RODRENRO-539179 format. One record per atom (N, C-alpha, C): residue number from 1; atom name; z, x, y. Coordinates in steps of 0.02 Angstrom, whole numbers, plus 50000, padded with zeros to 5 digits. Each point is the difference from the previous one (the first is absolute). Example, Ala and Ser with C-alpha at 12.3 -4.5 7.8 and 13.67 -1.06 7.14 Angstrom:
REM RODRENRO-539179
<nulum><resi>1</resi><name>N</name><pz>50390</pz><px>50660</px><py>49716</py></nulum>
<nulum><resi>1</resi><name>CA</name><pz>50000</pz><px>49955</px><py>50059</py></nulum>
<nulum><resi>1</resi><name>C</name><pz>50000</pz><px>50045</px><py>50060</py></nulum>
<nulum><resi>2</resi><name>N</name><pz>49964</pz><px>49982</px><py>50053</py></nulum>
<nulum><resi>2</resi><name>CA</name><pz>50003</pz><px>50042</px><py>50059</py></nulum>
<nulum><resi>2</resi><name>C</name><pz>50037</pz><px>49961</px><py>50055</py></nulum>
//
This chain:
REM RODRENRO-539179
<nulum><resi>1</resi><name>N</name><pz>72095</pz><px>53938</px><py>63187</py></nulum>
<nulum><resi>1</resi><name>CA</name><pz>49937</pz><px>49959</px><py>49970</py></nulum>
<nulum><resi>1</resi><name>C</name><pz>50010</pz><px>49926</px><py>49988</py></nulum>
<nulum><resi>2</resi><name>N</name><pz>49960</pz><px>49984</px><py>49963</py></nulum>
<nulum><resi>2</resi><name>CA</name><pz>50004</pz><px>49931</px><py>49977</py></nulum>
<nulum><resi>2</resi><name>C</name><pz>49993</pz><px>50004</px><py>49939</py></nulum>
<nulum><resi>3</resi><name>N</name><pz>49998</pz><px>49936</px><py>49990</py></nulum>
<nulum><resi>3</resi><name>CA</name><pz>50030</pz><px>49994</px><py>49911</py></nulum>
<nulum><resi>3</resi><name>C</name><pz>49879</pz><px>49989</px><py>49978</py></nulum>
<nulum><resi>4</resi><name>N</name><pz>49998</pz><px>49994</px><py>50031</py></nulum>
<nulum><resi>4</resi><name>CA</name><pz>49934</pz><px>49950</px><py>49982</py></nulum>
<nulum><resi>4</resi><name>C</name><pz>49965</pz><px>50081</px><py>50015</py></nulum>
<nulum><resi>5</resi><name>N</name><pz>49989</pz><px>50038</px><py>50039</py></nulum>
<nulum><resi>5</resi><name>CA</name><pz>49973</pz><px>50076</px><py>50020</py></nulum>
<nulum><resi>5</resi><name>C</name><pz>50025</pz><px>50017</px><py>49952</py></nulum>
<nulum><resi>6</resi><name>N</name><pz>50061</pz><px>50017</px><py>49966</py></nulum>
<nulum><resi>6</resi><name>CA</name><pz>50031</pz><px>50024</px><py>49954</py></nulum>
<nulum><resi>6</resi><name>C</name><pz>49952</pz><px>50001</px><py>49936</py></nulum>
<nulum><resi>7</resi><name>N</name><pz>49995</pz><px>49921</px><py>49985</py></nulum>
<nulum><resi>7</resi><name>CA</name><pz>49971</pz><px>49997</px><py>49942</py></nulum>
<nulum><resi>7</resi><name>C</name><pz>49909</pz><px>49991</px><py>50002</py></nulum>
<nulum><resi>8</resi><name>N</name><pz>50024</pz><px>50015</px><py>50043</py></nulum>
<nulum><resi>8</resi><name>CA</name><pz>49880</pz><px>50041</px><py>50002</py></nulum>
<nulum><resi>8</resi><name>C</name><pz>50004</pz><px>50051</px><py>49969</py></nulum>
<nulum><resi>9</resi><name>N</name><pz>50048</pz><px>50009</px><py>50034</py></nulum>
<nulum><resi>9</resi><name>CA</name><pz>50005</pz><px>50113</px><py>49981</py></nulum>
<nulum><resi>9</resi><name>C</name><pz>49977</pz><px>49994</px><py>49940</py></nulum>
<nulum><resi>10</resi><name>N</name><pz>50053</pz><px>49964</px><py>49953</py></nulum>
<nulum><resi>10</resi><name>CA</name><pz>50027</pz><px>49997</px><py>49940</py></nulum>
<nulum><resi>10</resi><name>C</name><pz>49966</pz><px>49999</px><py>49954</py></nulum>
<nulum><resi>11</resi><name>N</name><pz>49966</pz><px>49940</px><py>50017</py></nulum>
<nulum><resi>11</resi><name>CA</name><pz>49917</pz><px>49969</px><py>49967</py></nulum>
<nulum><resi>11</resi><name>C</name><pz>49967</pz><px>50078</px><py>50008</py></nulum>
<nulum><resi>12</resi><name>N</name><pz>49992</pz><px>50013</px><py>50065</py></nulum>
<nulum><resi>12</resi><name>CA</name><pz>49924</pz><px>50049</px><py>50006</py></nulum>
<nulum><resi>12</resi><name>C</name><pz>50037</pz><px>50080</px><py>49950</py></nulum>
<nulum><resi>13</resi><name>N</name><pz>50062</pz><px>50010</px><py>49998</py></nulum>
<nulum><resi>13</resi><name>CA</name><pz>50011</pz><px>50072</px><py>49948</py></nulum>
<nulum><resi>13</resi><name>C</name><pz>50006</pz><px>49950</px><py>49937</py></nulum>
<nulum><resi>14</resi><name>N</name><pz>50008</pz><px>49957</px><py>49985</py></nulum>
<nulum><resi>14</resi><name>CA</name><pz>49959</pz><px>49964</px><py>49924</py></nulum>
<nulum><resi>14</resi><name>C</name><pz>49962</pz><px>50002</px><py>49966</py></nulum>
<nulum><resi>15</resi><name>N</name><pz>49945</pz><px>49982</px><py>50068</py></nulum>
<nulum><resi>15</resi><name>CA</name><pz>49950</pz><px>50011</px><py>49980</py></nulum>
<nulum><resi>15</resi><name>C</name><pz>49961</pz><px>50076</px><py>50012</py></nulum>
<nulum><resi>16</resi><name>N</name><pz>49994</pz><px>50043</px><py>50029</py></nulum>
<nulum><resi>16</resi><name>CA</name><pz>49998</pz><px>50050</px><py>49985</py></nulum>
<nulum><resi>16</resi><name>C</name><pz>50015</pz><px>50031</px><py>49949</py></nulum>
<nulum><resi>17</resi><name>N</name><pz>50073</pz><px>49987</px><py>50017</py></nulum>
<nulum><resi>17</resi><name>CA</name><pz>50016</pz><px>50047</px><py>49891</py></nulum>
<nulum><resi>17</resi><name>C</name><pz>49927</pz><px>49969</px><py>49956</py></nulum>
<nulum><resi>18</resi><name>N</name><pz>50006</pz><px>49943</px><py>50011</py></nulum>
<nulum><resi>18</resi><name>CA</name><pz>49960</pz><px>49960</px><py>49944</py></nulum>
<nulum><resi>18</resi><name>C</name><pz>49921</pz><px>50039</px><py>49977</py></nulum>
<nulum><resi>19</resi><name>N</name><pz>49979</pz><px>50006</px><py>50062</py></nulum>
<nulum><resi>19</resi><name>CA</name><pz>49937</pz><px>50019</px><py>50008</py></nulum>
<nulum><resi>19</resi><name>C</name><pz>49993</pz><px>50098</px><py>49973</py></nulum>
<nulum><resi>20</resi><name>N</name><pz>50064</pz><px>50014</px><py>50005</py></nulum>
<nulum><resi>20</resi><name>CA</name><pz>50007</pz><px>50083</px><py>50007</py></nulum>
<nulum><resi>20</resi><name>C</name><pz>49998</pz><px>49987</px><py>49903</py></nulum>
<nulum><resi>21</resi><name>N</name><pz>50029</pz><px>49966</px><py>49987</py></nulum>
<nulum><resi>21</resi><name>CA</name><pz>50045</pz><px>49972</px><py>49915</py></nulum>
<nulum><resi>21</resi><name>C</name><pz>49911</pz><px>50005</px><py>49970</py></nulum>
<nulum><resi>22</resi><name>N</name><pz>49978</pz><px>49938</px><py>50024</py></nulum>
<nulum><resi>22</resi><name>CA</name><pz>49940</pz><px>50008</px><py>49975</py></nulum>
<nulum><resi>22</resi><name>C</name><pz>49972</pz><px>50026</px><py>50006</py></nulum>
<nulum><resi>23</resi><name>N</name><pz>49982</pz><px>50071</px><py>50048</py></nulum>
<nulum><resi>23</resi><name>CA</name><pz>49941</pz><px>50017</px><py>49991</py></nulum>
<nulum><resi>23</resi><name>C</name><pz>50001</pz><px>50079</px><py>49972</py></nulum>
<nulum><resi>24</resi><name>N</name><pz>50077</pz><px>49989</px><py>49983</py></nulum>
<nulum><resi>24</resi><name>CA</name><pz>50008</pz><px>50056</px><py>49964</py></nulum>
<nulum><resi>24</resi><name>C</name><pz>50002</pz><px>49989</px><py>49898</py></nulum>
<nulum><resi>25</resi><name>N</name><pz>49999</pz><px>49936</px><py>49993</py></nulum>
<nulum><resi>25</resi><name>CA</name><pz>49989</pz><px>49987</px><py>49950</py></nulum>
<nulum><resi>25</resi><name>C</name><pz>49956</pz><px>49990</px><py>49990</py></nulum>
<nulum><resi>26</resi><name>N</name><pz>49937</pz><px>49986</px><py>50050</py></nulum>
<nulum><resi>26</resi><name>CA</name><pz>49940</pz><px>49987</px><py>49976</py></nulum>
<nulum><resi>26</resi><name>C</name><pz>49980</pz><px>50073</px><py>49978</py></nulum>
<nulum><resi>27</resi><name>N</name><pz>50016</pz><px>50061</px><py>50062</py></nulum>
<nulum><resi>27</resi><name>CA</name><pz>49955</pz><px>50051</px><py>49949</py></nulum>
<nulum><resi>27</resi><name>C</name><pz>50027</pz><px>50031</px><py>49973</py></nulum>
<nulum><resi>28</resi><name>N</name><pz>50075</pz><px>49988</px><py>49942</py></nulum>
<nulum><resi>28</resi><name>CA</name><pz>50034</pz><px>50044</px><py>49954</py></nulum>
<nulum><resi>28</resi><name>C</name><pz>49958</pz><px>49938</px><py>49952</py></nulum>
<nulum><resi>29</resi><name>N</name><pz>49995</pz><px>49959</px><py>49970</py></nulum>
<nulum><resi>29</resi><name>CA</name><pz>49954</pz><px>49971</px><py>49981</py></nulum>
<nulum><resi>29</resi><name>C</name><pz>49932</pz><px>49997</px><py>49987</py></nulum>
<nulum><resi>30</resi><name>N</name><pz>49961</pz><px>50024</px><py>50041</py></nulum>
<nulum><resi>30</resi><name>CA</name><pz>49946</pz><px>50032</px><py>50021</py></nulum>
<nulum><resi>30</resi><name>C</name><pz>49989</pz><px>50048</px><py>49961</py></nulum>
<nulum><resi>31</resi><name>N</name><pz>50033</pz><px>50058</px><py>50000</py></nulum>
<nulum><resi>31</resi><name>CA</name><pz>50030</pz><px>50069</px><py>49975</py></nulum>
<nulum><resi>31</resi><name>C</name><pz>49976</pz><px>50019</px><py>49925</py></nulum>
<nulum><resi>32</resi><name>N</name><pz>50061</pz><px>49953</px><py>50018</py></nulum>
<nulum><resi>32</resi><name>CA</name><pz>50023</pz><px>49956</px><py>49930</py></nulum>
<nulum><resi>32</resi><name>C</name><pz>49955</pz><px>49992</px><py>49912</py></nulum>
<nulum><resi>33</resi><name>N</name><pz>49967</pz><px>49995</px><py>50039</py></nulum>
<nulum><resi>33</resi><name>CA</name><pz>49925</pz><px>49979</px><py>49949</py></nulum>
<nulum><resi>33</resi><name>C</name><pz>49951</pz><px>50049</px><py>49988</py></nulum>
<nulum><resi>34</resi><name>N</name><pz>50003</pz><px>50005</px><py>49929</py></nulum>
<nulum><resi>34</resi><name>CA</name><pz>49939</pz><px>50052</px><py>49957</py></nulum>
<nulum><resi>34</resi><name>C</name><pz>49938</pz><px>49957</px><py>50028</py></nulum>
<nulum><resi>35</resi><name>N</name><pz>49954</pz><px>50054</px><py>49992</py></nulum>
<nulum><resi>35</resi><name>CA</name><pz>49942</pz><px>49984</px><py>49998</py></nulum>
<nulum><resi>35</resi><name>C</name><pz>49996</pz><px>49983</px><py>49948</py></nulum>
<nulum><resi>36</resi><name>N</name><pz>49937</pz><px>49931</px><py>49994</py></nulum>
<nulum><resi>36</resi><name>CA</name><pz>49972</pz><px>49987</px><py>49972</py></nulum>
<nulum><resi>36</resi><name>C</name><pz>49961</pz><px>49982</px><py>49982</py></nulum>
<nulum><resi>37</resi><name>N</name><pz>49959</pz><px>50062</px><py>50010</py></nulum>
<nulum><resi>37</resi><name>CA</name><pz>49917</pz><px>50045</px><py>50001</py></nulum>
<nulum><resi>37</resi><name>C</name><pz>49959</pz><px>49986</px><py>50062</py></nulum>
<nulum><resi>38</resi><name>N</name><pz>49933</pz><px>50028</px><py>49989</py></nulum>
<nulum><resi>38</resi><name>CA</name><pz>49959</pz><px>49991</px><py>50057</py></nulum>
<nulum><resi>38</resi><name>C</name><pz>50025</pz><px>49951</px><py>50032</py></nulum>
<nulum><resi>39</resi><name>N</name><pz>49975</pz><px>49995</px><py>50067</py></nulum>
<nulum><resi>39</resi><name>CA</name><pz>49976</pz><px>49970</px><py>50042</py></nulum>
<nulum><resi>39</resi><name>C</name><pz>49942</pz><px>49929</px><py>50007</py></nulum>
<nulum><resi>40</resi><name>N</name><pz>50004</pz><px>49953</px><py>49995</py></nulum>
<nulum><resi>40</resi><name>CA</name><pz>49961</pz><px>49936</px><py>50001</py></nulum>
<nulum><resi>40</resi><name>C</name><pz>49925</pz><px>50019</px><py>49988</py></nulum>
<nulum><resi>41</resi><name>N</name><pz>49999</pz><px>50058</px><py>50070</py></nulum>
<nulum><resi>41</resi><name>CA</name><pz>49943</pz><px>50010</px><py>50038</py></nulum>
<nulum><resi>41</resi><name>C</name><pz>49972</pz><px>50054</px><py>49973</py></nulum>
<nulum><resi>42</resi><name>N</name><pz>50032</pz><px>50029</px><py>49935</py></nulum>
<nulum><resi>42</resi><name>CA</name><pz>50014</pz><px>50067</px><py>49984</py></nulum>
<nulum><resi>42</resi><name>C</name><pz>49930</pz><px>49953</px><py>49929</py></nulum>
<nulum><resi>43</resi><name>N</name><pz>50044</pz><px>49962</px><py>49958</py></nulum>
<nulum><resi>43</resi><name>CA</name><pz>49956</pz><px>49944</px><py>49952</py></nulum>
<nulum><resi>43</resi><name>C</name><pz>49925</pz><px>49973</px><py>50000</py></nulum>
<nulum><resi>44</resi><name>N</name><pz>49994</pz><px>50013</px><py>50060</py></nulum>
<nulum><resi>44</resi><name>CA</name><pz>49951</pz><px>49942</px><py>50009</py></nulum>
<nulum><resi>44</resi><name>C</name><pz>49953</pz><px>50035</px><py>49987</py></nulum>
<nulum><resi>45</resi><name>N</name><pz>49953</pz><px>49956</px><py>49956</py></nulum>
<nulum><resi>45</resi><name>CA</name><pz>49916</pz><px>50023</px><py>49966</py></nulum>
<nulum><resi>45</resi><name>C</name><pz>49939</pz><px>50017</px><py>50060</py></nulum>
<nulum><resi>46</resi><name>N</name><pz>49985</pz><px>50040</px><py>49955</py></nulum>
<nulum><resi>46</resi><name>CA</name><pz>49926</pz><px>50006</px><py>50050</py></nulum>
<nulum><resi>46</resi><name>C</name><pz>49969</pz><px>49973</px><py>50042</py></nulum>
<nulum><resi>47</resi><name>N</name><pz>49950</pz><px>49992</px><py>50062</py></nulum>
<nulum><resi>47</resi><name>CA</name><pz>49954</pz><px>49952</px><py>50030</py></nulum>
<nulum><resi>47</resi><name>C</name><pz>49963</pz><px>49984</px><py>49960</py></nulum>
<nulum><resi>48</resi><name>N</name><pz>50003</pz><px>49921</px><py>49980</py></nulum>
<nulum><resi>48</resi><name>CA</name><pz>49954</pz><px>49970</px><py>49969</py></nulum>
<nulum><resi>48</resi><name>C</name><pz>49899</pz><px>50011</px><py>50008</py></nulum>
<nulum><resi>49</resi><name>N</name><pz>49985</pz><px>50032</px><py>49976</py></nulum>
<nulum><resi>49</resi><name>CA</name><pz>49930</pz><px>50005</px><py>50030</py></nulum>
<nulum><resi>49</resi><name>C</name><pz>49962</pz><px>49955</px><py>50015</py></nulum>
<nulum><resi>50</resi><name>N</name><pz>49929</pz><px>50010</px><py>50027</py></nulum>
<nulum><resi>50</resi><name>CA</name><pz>49971</pz><px>49933</px><py>50025</py></nulum>
<nulum><resi>50</resi><name>C</name><pz>49951</pz><px>49978</px><py>49979</py></nulum>
<nulum><resi>51</resi><name>N</name><pz>49982</pz><px>49919</px><py>49993</py></nulum>
<nulum><resi>51</resi><name>CA</name><pz>49998</pz><px>49965</px><py>49929</py></nulum>
<nulum><resi>51</resi><name>C</name><pz>49892</pz><px>50048</px><py>50006</py></nulum>
<nulum><resi>52</resi><name>N</name><pz>49973</pz><px>49954</px><py>49943</py></nulum>
<nulum><resi>52</resi><name>CA</name><pz>49938</pz><px>50016</px><py>50021</py></nulum>
<nulum><resi>52</resi><name>C</name><pz>49952</pz><px>49964</px><py>50071</py></nulum>
<nulum><resi>53</resi><name>N</name><pz>49950</pz><px>50000</px><py>50007</py></nulum>
<nulum><resi>53</resi><name>CA</name><pz>49963</pz><px>49987</px><py>50028</py></nulum>
<nulum><resi>53</resi><name>C</name><pz>50050</pz><px>49976</px><py>50084</py></nulum>
<nulum><resi>54</resi><name>N</name><pz>50046</pz><px>50032</px><py>50022</py></nulum>
<nulum><resi>54</resi><name>CA</name><pz>50015</pz><px>50009</px><py>50035</py></nulum>
<nulum><resi>54</resi><name>C</name><pz>49969</pz><px>50026</px><py>50077</py></nulum>
<nulum><resi>55</resi><name>N</name><pz>49951</pz><px>50069</px><py>50013</py></nulum>
<nulum><resi>55</resi><name>CA</name><pz>49942</pz><px>50004</px><py>50018</py></nulum>
<nulum><resi>55</resi><name>C</name><pz>49973</pz><px>49948</px><py>50040</py></nulum>
<nulum><resi>56</resi><name>N</name><pz>49960</pz><px>49940</px><py>49949</py></nulum>
<nulum><resi>56</resi><name>CA</name><pz>49982</pz><px>49956</px><py>50026</py></nulum>
<nulum><resi>56</resi><name>C</name><pz>50015</pz><px>49962</px><py>50031</py></nulum>
<nulum><resi>57</resi><name>N</name><pz>50081</pz><px>49959</px><py>49964</py></nulum>
<nulum><resi>57</resi><name>CA</name><pz>50015</pz><px>49981</px><py>50024</py></nulum>
<nulum><resi>57</resi><name>C</name><pz>50032</pz><px>49989</px><py>50094</py></nulum>
<nulum><resi>58</resi><name>N</name><pz>49997</pz><px>50053</px><py>50001</py></nulum>
<nulum><resi>58</resi><name>CA</name><pz>50051</pz><px>50021</px><py>50054</py></nulum>
<nulum><resi>58</resi><name>C</name><pz>49941</pz><px>50042</px><py>50067</py></nulum>
<nulum><resi>59</resi><name>N</name><pz>49921</pz><px>50006</px><py>49990</py></nulum>
<nulum><resi>59</resi><name>CA</name><pz>49958</pz><px>50002</px><py>50026</py></nulum>
<nulum><resi>59</resi><name>C</name><pz>50003</pz><px>49971</px><py>50054</py></nulum>
<nulum><resi>60</resi><name>N</name><pz>50014</pz><px>49932</px><py>50017</py></nulum>
<nulum><resi>60</resi><name>CA</name><pz>49972</pz><px>49944</px><py>50049</py></nulum>
<nulum><resi>60</resi><name>C</name><pz>50080</pz><px>49988</px><py>50028</py></nulum>
<nulum><resi>61</resi><name>N</name><pz>50037</pz><px>50059</px><py>50004</py></nulum>
<nulum><resi>61</resi><name>CA</name><pz>50037</pz><px>49970</px><py>50063</py></nulum>
<nulum><resi>61</resi><name>C</name><pz>49983</pz><px>50092</px><py>50045</py></nulum>
<nulum><resi>62</resi><name>N</name><pz>50006</pz><px>49974</px><py>50081</py></nulum>
<nulum><resi>62</resi><name>CA</name><pz>49974</pz><px>50022</px><py>50053</py></nulum>
<nulum><resi>62</resi><name>C</name><pz>50075</pz><px>50065</px><py>50025</py></nulum>
<nulum><resi>63</resi><name>N</name><pz>49963</pz><px>50091</px><py>50008</py></nulum>
<nulum><resi>63</resi><name>CA</name><pz>50090</pz><px>50037</px><py>50008</py></nulum>
<nulum><resi>63</resi><name>C</name><pz>49999</pz><px>49976</px><py>50052</py></nulum>
<nulum><resi>64</resi><name>N</name><pz>50056</pz><px>50030</px><py>50025</py></nulum>
<nulum><resi>64</resi><name>CA</name><pz>50021</pz><px>50000</px><py>50074</py></nulum>
<nulum><resi>64</resi><name>C</name><pz>50007</pz><px>50075</px><py>50045</py></nulum>
<nulum><resi>65</resi><name>N</name><pz>50011</pz><px>50004</px><py>50061</py></nulum>
<nulum><resi>65</resi><name>CA</name><pz>49952</pz><px>50010</px><py>50029</py></nulum>
<nulum><resi>65</resi><name>C</name><pz>50031</pz><px>50094</px><py>49980</py></nulum>
<nulum><resi>66</resi><name>N</name><pz>50066</pz><px>50002</px><py>49952</py></nulum>
<nulum><resi>66</resi><name>CA</name><pz>49995</pz><px>50079</px><py>49961</py></nulum>
<nulum><resi>66</resi><name>C</name><pz>49983</pz><px>50006</px><py>49930</py></nulum>
<nulum><resi>67</resi><name>N</name><pz>49944</pz><px>49944</px><py>50000</py></nulum>
<nulum><resi>67</resi><name>CA</name><pz>49977</pz><px>49999</px><py>49906</py></nulum>
<nulum><resi>67</resi><name>C</name><pz>50017</pz><px>49978</px><py>49975</py></nulum>
<nulum><resi>68</resi><name>N</name><pz>50051</pz><px>49965</px><py>49992</py></nulum>
<nulum><resi>68</resi><name>CA</name><pz>50043</pz><px>49975</px><py>49938</py></nulum>
<nulum><resi>68</resi><name>C</name><pz>49970</pz><px>49922</px><py>50012</py></nulum>
<nulum><resi>69</resi><name>N</name><pz>50011</pz><px>49997</px><py>49915</py></nulum>
<nulum><resi>69</resi><name>CA</name><pz>49992</pz><px>49913</px><py>49981</py></nulum>
<nulum><resi>69</resi><name>C</name><pz>50053</pz><px>50001</px><py>49979</py></nulum>
<nulum><resi>70</resi><name>N</name><pz>49992</pz><px>49922</px><py>49983</py></nulum>
<nulum><resi>70</resi><name>CA</name><pz>50082</pz><px>49971</px><py>49973</py></nulum>
<nulum><resi>70</resi><name>C</name><pz>49940</pz><px>49942</px><py>49951</py></nulum>
<nulum><resi>71</resi><name>N</name><pz>50000</pz><px>50003</px><py>49935</py></nulum>
<nulum><resi>71</resi><name>CA</name><pz>49984</pz><px>49982</px><py>49935</py></nulum>
<nulum><resi>71</resi><name>C</name><pz>50067</pz><px>49960</px><py>49966</py></nulum>
<nulum><resi>72</resi><name>N</name><pz>49992</pz><px>49929</px><py>49979</py></nulum>
<nulum><resi>72</resi><name>CA</name><pz>50040</pz><px>49964</px><py>49956</py></nulum>
<nulum><resi>72</resi><name>C</name><pz>49973</pz><px>49987</px><py>49945</py></nulum>
<nulum><resi>73</resi><name>N</name><pz>50005</pz><px>50000</px><py>49945</py></nulum>
<nulum><resi>73</resi><name>CA</name><pz>49969</pz><px>49986</px><py>49922</py></nulum>
<nulum><resi>73</resi><name>C</name><pz>50067</pz><px>49990</px><py>49959</py></nulum>
<nulum><resi>74</resi><name>N</name><pz>50006</pz><px>49925</px><py>49964</py></nulum>
<nulum><resi>74</resi><name>CA</name><pz>50038</pz><px>49982</px><py>49948</py></nulum>
<nulum><resi>74</resi><name>C</name><pz>49989</pz><px>50013</px><py>49941</py></nulum>
<nulum><resi>75</resi><name>N</name><pz>50006</pz><px>50028</px><py>49938</py></nulum>
<nulum><resi>75</resi><name>CA</name><pz>50003</pz><px>50015</px><py>49943</py></nulum>
<nulum><resi>75</resi><name>C</name><pz>50034</pz><px>49944</px><py>49969</py></nulum>
<nulum><resi>76</resi><name>N</name><pz>49990</pz><px>49996</px><py>49941</py></nulum>
<nulum><resi>76</resi><name>CA</name><pz>50035</pz><px>49945</px><py>49946</py></nulum>
<nulum><resi>76</resi><name>C</name><pz>50055</pz><px>50016</px><py>49954</py></nulum>
//
């Protein structure tokens, strides 16, 4: 076997070992982390209510074939 093939094989083995070690380290660090409380989506505030007058602002929108309308409005 040539030296070139041997060096490629060694490089491949070293690369594979690094991948395995890095994966194990990642799993170990992720599992060792203490839960810091609720997830972000659990702390979300309730859906904001629509502003006054939204019915008249959206009355000019044309419904699609399923009866849905899309209305954009901006509040300050």
